[in-house]
ZAGU-498099 format. One record per residue (C-alpha): residue number from 1; chain; x, y negated, z negated. Coordinates in nm, 4 decimals. Each point is the difference from the previous one (the first is absolute). Example, Ala and Ser with C-alpha at 12.3 -4.5 7.8 and 13.67 -1.06 7.14 Angstrom:
<nodes>
 num chaine        x        y        z
   1      A   1.2300   0.4500  -0.7800
   2      A   0.1370  -0.3440   0.0660
</nodes>
This chain:
<nodes>
 num chaine        x        y        z
   1      A   0.0000   0.0000   0.0000
   2      A   0.1153  -0.3511   0.0469
   3      A  -0.1037  -0.3529   0.0561
   4      A   0.0715   0.0777   0.3604
   5      A  -0.1190   0.3580  -0.0071
   6      A  -0.2189   0.2003  -0.2223
   7      A  -0.1116   0.3238  -0.1371
   8      A  -0.3531   0.1110   0.0210
   9      A  -0.1245   0.2999  -0.1752
  10      A  -0.2837   0.2188   0.1095
  11      A  -0.3192  -0.1658  -0.0872
  12      A  -0.3705   0.0275   0.0103
  13      A  -0.1885   0.0339   0.3213
  14      A  -0.3670  -0.0274   0.0134
  15      A   0.0723   0.3228  -0.1747
  16      A   0.3114  -0.0254  -0.2147
  17      A   0.3230   0.1798   0.0677
  18      A   0.0837   0.3533  -0.0807
  19      A   0.3704   0.0222  -0.0552
  20      A   0.0694  -0.3648   0.0098
  21      A  -0.0871  -0.2903  -0.2178
  22      A  -0.3549  -0.1190   0.0317
  23      A  -0.2454  -0.2382  -0.1527
  24      A  -0.2086   0.2318  -0.2056
  25      A  -0.2309  -0.1264  -0.2675
  26      A  -0.0013   0.3402  -0.1641
  27      A   0.2986   0.0859  -0.2108
  28      A   0.0053   0.3755   0.0023
  29      A   0.3117   0.1648  -0.1338
  30      A   0.1712   0.2737   0.1939
  31      A   0.2154   0.1394  -0.2734
  32      A   0.0762  -0.0455  -0.3649
  33      A   0.1435  -0.3341  -0.0983
  34      A   0.3433  -0.0195  -0.1592
  35      A   0.0020   0.0077  -0.3756
  36      A   0.2467  -0.1299  -0.2514
  37      A   0.0090   0.3056  -0.2219
  38      A   0.3191  -0.0132  -0.1997
  39      A   0.0204   0.3782   0.0197
  40      A   0.0938  -0.0464   0.3645
  41      A   0.3311  -0.1587  -0.1015
  42      A   0.1881   0.3126   0.1012
  43      A  -0.1183  -0.0463   0.3578
  44      A   0.2395  -0.0684   0.2912
  45      A   0.0400  -0.3751  -0.0527
  46      A   0.0751   0.0351  -0.3683
  47      A   0.2748   0.2423   0.0924
  48      A   0.1605  -0.2638   0.2204
  49      A  -0.1586   0.0617   0.3405
  50      A  -0.2462  -0.2820   0.0553
  51      A  -0.0116   0.0878   0.3696
  52      A  -0.2102   0.3027  -0.0856
  53      A  -0.2485  -0.1913  -0.2148
  54      A  -0.3524   0.0082   0.1434
  55      A  -0.1818  -0.1877  -0.2793
  56      A   0.0491  -0.1787  -0.3308
  57      A  -0.0232   0.3351  -0.1750
  58      A   0.3438   0.0868   0.1368
  59      A   0.1437  -0.2916  -0.1958
  60      A  -0.1945   0.0728  -0.3166
  61      A  -0.2096  -0.3125   0.0572
  62      A   0.0527  -0.3630   0.0978
  63      A   0.2661  -0.0625  -0.2658
  64      A   0.2085   0.2817   0.1427
  65      A  -0.0349  -0.1337   0.3545
  66      A   0.0898  -0.3522  -0.1087
  67      A   0.3080   0.1286  -0.1832
  68      A   0.1147   0.1982   0.3039
  69      A  -0.0571  -0.2945   0.2334
  70      A   0.1801  -0.2440  -0.2284
  71      A   0.2924   0.2407  -0.0155
  72      A   0.0233  -0.0116   0.3801
  73      A  -0.0261  -0.3779  -0.0176
  74      A  -0.0771  -0.0594   0.3664
  75      A  -0.2803   0.0208   0.2563
  76      A   0.0405  -0.0364   0.3765
  77      A  -0.3095  -0.1294   0.1783
  78      A  -0.0200  -0.0698   0.3717
  79      A  -0.2210  -0.1951   0.2412
  80      A  -0.1861  -0.1950  -0.2684
  81      A  -0.0242  -0.3652   0.1099
  82      A  -0.0834  -0.2202  -0.2958
  83      A  -0.2710  -0.1752   0.1994
  84      A  -0.1690   0.3297   0.0909
  85      A  -0.3174   0.0619  -0.2021
  86      A   0.1546  -0.1708  -0.3044
  87      A   0.2921   0.2450  -0.0159
  88      A   0.2182  -0.2732  -0.1460
  89      A  -0.2208  -0.0125  -0.3090
  90      A  -0.0110   0.3805  -0.0177
  91      A   0.3789   0.0249   0.0102
  92      A   0.0428  -0.2771  -0.2559
  93      A  -0.2507   0.1631  -0.2352
  94      A   0.1840   0.3331   0.0174
  95      A   0.3354  -0.1661  -0.0646
  96      A  -0.1420  -0.1962  -0.2931
  97      A  -0.1402   0.3176  -0.1515
  98      A   0.3193   0.1988   0.0579
  99      A   0.2912  -0.2477  -0.0192
 100      A   0.2476   0.2861  -0.0364
 101      A  -0.0705   0.1151   0.3565
 102      A   0.1658  -0.1952   0.2799
 103      A  -0.2242  -0.0116   0.3051
 104      A   0.1822  -0.0046   0.3324
 105      A  -0.2308  -0.1516   0.2621
 106      A   0.1268   0.1412   0.3286
 107      A  -0.0887  -0.1123   0.3544
 108      A  -0.3322  -0.1697  -0.0797
 109      A  -0.0908  -0.0472   0.3665
 110      A   0.0465   0.3631   0.1030
 111      A  -0.2798   0.2064   0.1532
 112      A  -0.1366   0.3256  -0.1399
 113      A   0.2013   0.1915   0.2587
 114      A   0.3140  -0.1861  -0.1030
 115      A  -0.0611   0.0905  -0.3640
 116      A   0.0226   0.3681   0.0859
 117      A   0.3042  -0.0620   0.2202
 118      A   0.1737  -0.1783  -0.2896
 119      A  -0.0655   0.2996  -0.2241
 120      A   0.1547   0.2329   0.2570
 121      A   0.3032  -0.2213   0.0646
 122      A   0.0710  -0.0531  -0.3718
 123      A  -0.0896   0.3509  -0.1170
 124      A   0.2272   0.1144  -0.2807
 125      A   0.1148  -0.3531  -0.0887
 126      A  -0.1089  -0.2447  -0.2692
 127      A  -0.1259  -0.2299   0.2771
 128      A  -0.2863   0.2251   0.1075
 129      A  -0.3496  -0.1373  -0.0701
 130      A  -0.1668   0.1586  -0.3010
 131      A  -0.3551  -0.0704   0.1119
 132      A  -0.1981  -0.0757   0.3128
 133      A  -0.3008  -0.2161   0.0888
 134      A  -0.1181   0.1366   0.3342
 135      A  -0.2704  -0.0168   0.2621
 136      A  -0.2177   0.2937   0.0939
 137      A   0.1687   0.1258   0.3126
 138      A   0.3506  -0.0097  -0.1483
 139      A  -0.1258   0.1518  -0.3256
 140      A  -0.1599   0.2967   0.1709
 141      A   0.3096   0.0599   0.2102
 142      A   0.2450  -0.0127  -0.2917
 143      A  -0.1392   0.2413  -0.2580
 144      A   0.3291   0.1889  -0.0192
 145      A   0.1657  -0.3165  -0.1310
 146      A  -0.2192  -0.0325  -0.3108
 147      A   0.0147   0.1418  -0.3521
 148      A  -0.3343   0.1086  -0.1502
 149      A  -0.1092  -0.2060  -0.2993
 150      A  -0.3405  -0.0645  -0.1559
 151      A  -0.0318  -0.3235  -0.1937
 152      A  -0.1978  -0.0181  -0.3239
 153      A  -0.2886  -0.1630   0.1896
 154      A  -0.0171   0.2948   0.2434
 155      A  -0.3533   0.1050  -0.0902
 156      A  -0.1263  -0.3539   0.0616
 157      A   0.1269  -0.0073   0.3579
 158      A  -0.2476   0.1332   0.2601
 159      A   0.0947   0.3334   0.1551
 160      A   0.0033  -0.1549   0.3430
 161      A   0.2682  -0.2425  -0.1113
 162      A   0.2682   0.2430  -0.1098
 163      A   0.1895   0.3051   0.1177
 164      A  -0.1034   0.3009  -0.2092
 165      A   0.3448   0.0667  -0.1497
 166      A   0.0834  -0.3667  -0.0566
 167      A   0.2278  -0.0592   0.2988
 168      A  -0.1709  -0.3342   0.0639
 169      A  -0.2740  -0.2104  -0.1530
 170      A  -0.1896  -0.2950   0.1468
 171      A   0.0406  -0.3298  -0.1787
 172      A  -0.1498  -0.3087   0.1692
 173      A  -0.1528  -0.1211   0.3233
 174      A  -0.1189  -0.3149   0.1714
 175      A  -0.2114  -0.0855   0.3044
 176      A   0.1548  -0.0587   0.3411
 177      A  -0.0658  -0.3603   0.1016
 178      A   0.0885  -0.2444   0.2774
 179      A   0.1839  -0.3030  -0.1375
 180      A   0.0596  -0.3064   0.2140
 181      A   0.1229  -0.3589   0.0093
 182      A  -0.3328  -0.1801   0.0157
 183      A   0.1641  -0.3418   0.0062
 184      A   0.1602   0.0802   0.3349
 185      A  -0.2457   0.2453   0.1556
 186      A  -0.3373  -0.0931  -0.1473
 187      A  -0.2517   0.2578  -0.1190
 188      A   0.0372   0.3630   0.1078
 189      A  -0.2839   0.2447  -0.0583
 190      A   0.0676   0.2742   0.2562
 191      A   0.2944   0.2058   0.1233
 192      A  -0.1057  -0.0841   0.3565
 193      A   0.0960  -0.3624  -0.0580
 194      A   0.3635   0.1058  -0.0300
 195      A   0.0246   0.0529   0.3772
 196      A  -0.0080  -0.3761   0.0465
 197      A   0.3300  -0.1261   0.1531
 198      A   0.0454  -0.2362  -0.2946
 199      A   0.1007   0.3053  -0.2065
 200      A   0.2942   0.0851   0.2259
 201      A   0.2634   0.1929  -0.1991
 202      A  -0.1457  -0.0765  -0.3434
 203      A  -0.2321   0.2926  -0.0867
 204      A   0.1584   0.2676  -0.2209
 205      A  -0.0630   0.3176  -0.1915
 206      A   0.2200   0.0576  -0.3036
 207      A   0.2629   0.2361   0.1393
 208      A   0.0059   0.3056   0.2250
 209      A  -0.3159   0.2077  -0.0536
 210      A   0.2030   0.3194   0.0304
 211      A   0.2031  -0.1066  -0.3016
 212      A  -0.2053  -0.2522  -0.1981
 213      A  -0.3369   0.0562  -0.1593
 214      A  -0.1135  -0.3595   0.0349
 215      A   0.0598   0.0049   0.3753
 216      A  -0.1560   0.3445   0.0332
 217      A  -0.3173  -0.1109  -0.1748
 218      A  -0.0063  -0.3111   0.2137
 219      A  -0.0375   0.2329   0.2991
 220      A  -0.2776   0.1913  -0.1796
 221      A  -0.1787  -0.3282  -0.0745
 222      A   0.0259  -0.1101   0.3637
 223      A  -0.1384   0.3377   0.1047
 224      A  -0.3077  -0.0357  -0.2218
 225      A  -0.0534  -0.3533   0.1279
 226      A   0.0151   0.1234   0.3606
 227      A  -0.2363   0.2947  -0.0061
 228      A   0.2428   0.2598  -0.1341
 229      A  -0.0297   0.2075  -0.3140
 230      A   0.2034   0.1413  -0.2858
 231      A   0.0433   0.3099   0.2169
 232      A   0.1159  -0.1837   0.3111
 233      A   0.2284  -0.3043  -0.0199
 234      A   0.0673  -0.0130   0.3757
 235      A  -0.2189  -0.3132   0.0421
 236      A   0.2274  -0.1728  -0.2491
 237      A   0.3129   0.0955   0.1925
 238      A  -0.1644  -0.1163   0.3218
 239      A  -0.0887  -0.3317  -0.1625
 240      A   0.3616  -0.0693  -0.0949
 241      A   0.1278   0.1136   0.3400
 242      A  -0.2322  -0.2494   0.1657
 243      A   0.1076  -0.2680  -0.2478
 244      A   0.3668   0.0721   0.0702
 245      A  -0.0580   0.0017   0.3748
 246      A  -0.1476  -0.3479  -0.0418
 247      A   0.3283  -0.1047  -0.1606
 248      A  -0.1624  -0.0814  -0.3330
 249      A   0.1646   0.2534  -0.2318
 250      A   0.2936  -0.0734  -0.2275
 251      A   0.1967   0.3262  -0.0391
 252      A   0.2593  -0.1139  -0.2540
 253      A   0.0003   0.0518  -0.3765
 254      A  -0.2653  -0.1920  -0.1900
 255      A   0.1197  -0.1674  -0.3191
 256      A  -0.1301  -0.2907  -0.2043
 257      A   0.2747  -0.2154   0.1497
 258      A  -0.1012   0.0900   0.3547
 259      A  -0.3565  -0.1018  -0.0802
 260      A   0.0787  -0.3257  -0.1791
 261      A   0.2464  -0.1022   0.2728
 262      A  -0.2748   0.0405   0.2592
 263      A   0.1606   0.2769   0.2073
 264      A  -0.3274   0.1884  -0.0279
 265      A  -0.3433  -0.1561  -0.0238
 266      A  -0.2141   0.3089  -0.0513
 267      A   0.0854   0.2984  -0.2206
 268      A  -0.2065   0.3155  -0.0421
 269      A   0.0928   0.1158  -0.3483
 270      A  -0.1255   0.0997  -0.3440
 271      A  -0.2273  -0.2411  -0.1820
 272      A   0.2350  -0.0215  -0.2984
 273      A   0.2846  -0.1128   0.2288
 274      A  -0.2185  -0.2552   0.1746
 275      A  -0.0268  -0.1792  -0.3351
 276      A   0.3767  -0.0461  -0.0043
 277      A   0.0037  -0.1271   0.3577
 278      A  -0.2717  -0.2504  -0.0898
 279      A   0.1976  -0.1284  -0.2981
 280      A   0.3122  -0.0427   0.2105
 281      A  -0.1848  -0.1811   0.2753
 282      A  -0.1792  -0.2225  -0.2496
 283      A   0.3376  -0.1164  -0.1285
 284      A   0.0738  -0.1066   0.3583
 285      A  -0.3283  -0.1887   0.0242
 286      A  -0.1589   0.2624   0.2255
 287      A  -0.3229   0.1944  -0.0460
 288      A   0.0134   0.3798   0.0283
 289      A  -0.3348   0.1748   0.0248
 290      A  -0.1031   0.3644   0.0310
 291      A  -0.2871   0.2052   0.1359
 292      A  -0.0906   0.3685   0.0226
 293      A  -0.1538   0.1102   0.3328
 294      A  -0.3576   0.1154  -0.0357
 295      A  -0.0252   0.3721  -0.0701
 296      A   0.3768   0.0337  -0.0414
 297      A   0.0672  -0.0295  -0.3750
 298      A   0.2789   0.2577  -0.0192
 299      A   0.2089   0.0827  -0.3051
 300      A   0.2714   0.2515  -0.0759
 301      A   0.1545   0.0868  -0.3318
 302      A   0.3726  -0.0120  -0.0536
 303      A   0.1537   0.3015  -0.1690
 304      A   0.2491   0.0360  -0.2818
 305      A   0.2478   0.2871   0.0040
 306      A   0.3211   0.1014  -0.1762
 307      A   0.3116   0.0794   0.2017
 308      A   0.0805   0.3700  -0.0389
 309      A   0.3669  -0.0996  -0.0266
 310      A  -0.0505  -0.3059  -0.2206
 311      A   0.3259  -0.0971  -0.1733
 312      A  -0.2052  -0.1258  -0.2980
 313      A  -0.2812   0.2569  -0.0260
 314      A  -0.1226  -0.0995  -0.3455
 315      A  -0.0154  -0.3696   0.0869
 316      A  -0.1824   0.0925   0.3209
 317      A  -0.2670   0.1806  -0.2009
 318      A  -0.0263  -0.2844  -0.2517
 319      A  -0.0580  -0.2415   0.2896
 320      A  -0.2790   0.2212   0.1292
 321      A  -0.1625   0.0128  -0.3433
 322      A   0.0163  -0.3781  -0.0259
 323      A  -0.1622  -0.0543   0.3391
 324      A  -0.3120   0.1884  -0.1099
 325      A  -0.0571  -0.2012  -0.3173
 326      A  -0.2694  -0.2702  -0.0164
 327      A   0.2799  -0.2567  -0.0306
 328      A   0.1523   0.0809   0.3390
 329      A  -0.3319   0.0780   0.1688
 330      A  -0.1363  -0.3399  -0.1051
 331      A   0.3107  -0.1702   0.1384
 332      A  -0.0760   0.1443   0.3435
 333      A  -0.3582  -0.1132  -0.0401
 334      A   0.1262  -0.3506  -0.0794
 335      A   0.2025   0.0190   0.3216
 336      A  -0.3106   0.0617   0.2099
 337      A   0.0357   0.3770   0.0305
 338      A  -0.2498   0.2688  -0.1043
 339      A   0.1698   0.2338  -0.2534
 340      A  -0.0840   0.3688  -0.0005
 341      A  -0.1133  -0.0079  -0.3648
 342      A  -0.2389  -0.2914   0.0538
 343      A  -0.3138   0.2074  -0.0609
 344      A   0.1483   0.1398  -0.3204
 345      A   0.1043  -0.3425  -0.1239
 346      A  -0.3462  -0.1403   0.0666
 347      A  -0.1522   0.2884  -0.1945
 348      A   0.2512  -0.0300  -0.2848
 349      A  -0.0267  -0.3802  -0.0033
 350      A   0.3759  -0.0379   0.0521
 351      A  -0.0345  -0.1786   0.3338
 352      A   0.1029  -0.3637   0.0441
 353      A  -0.3455  -0.1343   0.0825
 354      A   0.1248  -0.3280   0.1450
 355      A   0.2225   0.1876   0.2474
 356      A  -0.2832   0.2369   0.0865
 357      A  -0.2310  -0.2936   0.0691
 358      A   0.2672  -0.1593   0.2199
 359      A   0.0330   0.3271   0.1930
 360      A  -0.3672  -0.0174   0.0828
 361      A  -0.1192   0.3033  -0.1934
 362      A   0.0778   0.3692  -0.0126
 363      A  -0.1336   0.1145   0.3394
 364      A   0.2818   0.1767   0.1893
 365      A   0.0665  -0.0246   0.3744
 366      A  -0.0227   0.3052   0.2284
 367      A   0.3139   0.1946   0.0820
 368      A   0.1205   0.2958   0.1990
 369      A   0.0229   0.3452  -0.1510
 370      A   0.3339   0.1804  -0.0064
 371      A  -0.1046   0.2133   0.2988
 372      A  -0.1032  -0.3079   0.1973
 373      A   0.3279  -0.1697  -0.0850
 374      A   0.2073   0.3006   0.1073
 375      A  -0.1759   0.0190   0.3375
 376      A   0.0210  -0.3728   0.0589
 377      A   0.3662  -0.0060  -0.0963
 378      A   0.0819   0.2686   0.2584
 379      A  -0.1949  -0.1847   0.2695
 380      A   0.1550  -0.3349  -0.0895
 381      A   0.3572   0.1246   0.0487
 382      A  -0.0790   0.0262   0.3701
 383      A  -0.2528  -0.2795   0.0374
 384      A   0.2011  -0.2809  -0.1629
 385      A   0.2778   0.0458   0.2544
 386      A  -0.2421  -0.1466   0.2536
 387      A   0.0477  -0.3289  -0.1865
 388      A   0.3633   0.0009  -0.1084
 389      A   0.1351   0.1870   0.3036
</nodes>
């Protein structure tokens, strides 16, 4: 994931996903949640092998995990831009809670695919990422890179939003939206308007859809807006081919700087990133507005996973536990994202109501199932070459 690329996890279709993250209002558990029974202290992690730990029970509880993580004293994260869904606040909160753990923030603008590549290149070294935040297609194609682990909140996470053994777990999503410089281009309410010559070279998706979840879901959104479906994203590919043939696409990396400097005037990206673009443009005296094409409110959860070869396996598991606390989940909510435990927090009255109100309520967008994503991903590998050559 990155400010220029992203990770999108499987998400809910009109029917929610099977093996991939989805927006399910039910919170059925698929297996027993981890416990903190002190009698488990003789488990693998307590004997010095945190890499084999699959739940808190293997550490004898949270205190045991915290002790093991503090002993390691380091956590390598990758592709977590601080302006992405409030990740800056999430990272700062973790570091404030665990000051004895140095967090190394690697390559914040990397894509999901590049996260996995970094793990392969740095395998066996202390530079390898400990954890991943990945989009659906990369997640489903990288299962052999993950270590199974079930966080304490496991039973509260819908079955459709987690891999049965704990290889990955959905965490947050947004809604794909079209953001644009309204000061320069006026009001935009339809994707068809983007064929106008005035948009020459300034319309962008956030990355390569074969590598970045944000870009991929931008194609899915365009498909829904052009008569396609969650099963067939070809109309979306055709839309962007036509847009590129008109000379209106910007095929470079999309960053906040690129937007504020005016190199791009229209960006199809997650709603929680559009907020950051708007703030940056406002500082320049420019209005940045957004719209969602009718019938095309698409979302896709991002997934958390632990590197099978994490150099700091205890710290990696502590990070995962932290991300599924109300504290971290509410920070994503404050950043304009929809956290996976939102339904639970509403029920338990631990939700930040002001952030929920700002989000516009708890209704989730539609998303592809894992099977739909896998098929679309295979098709897109061929189809996108029509655009990039």
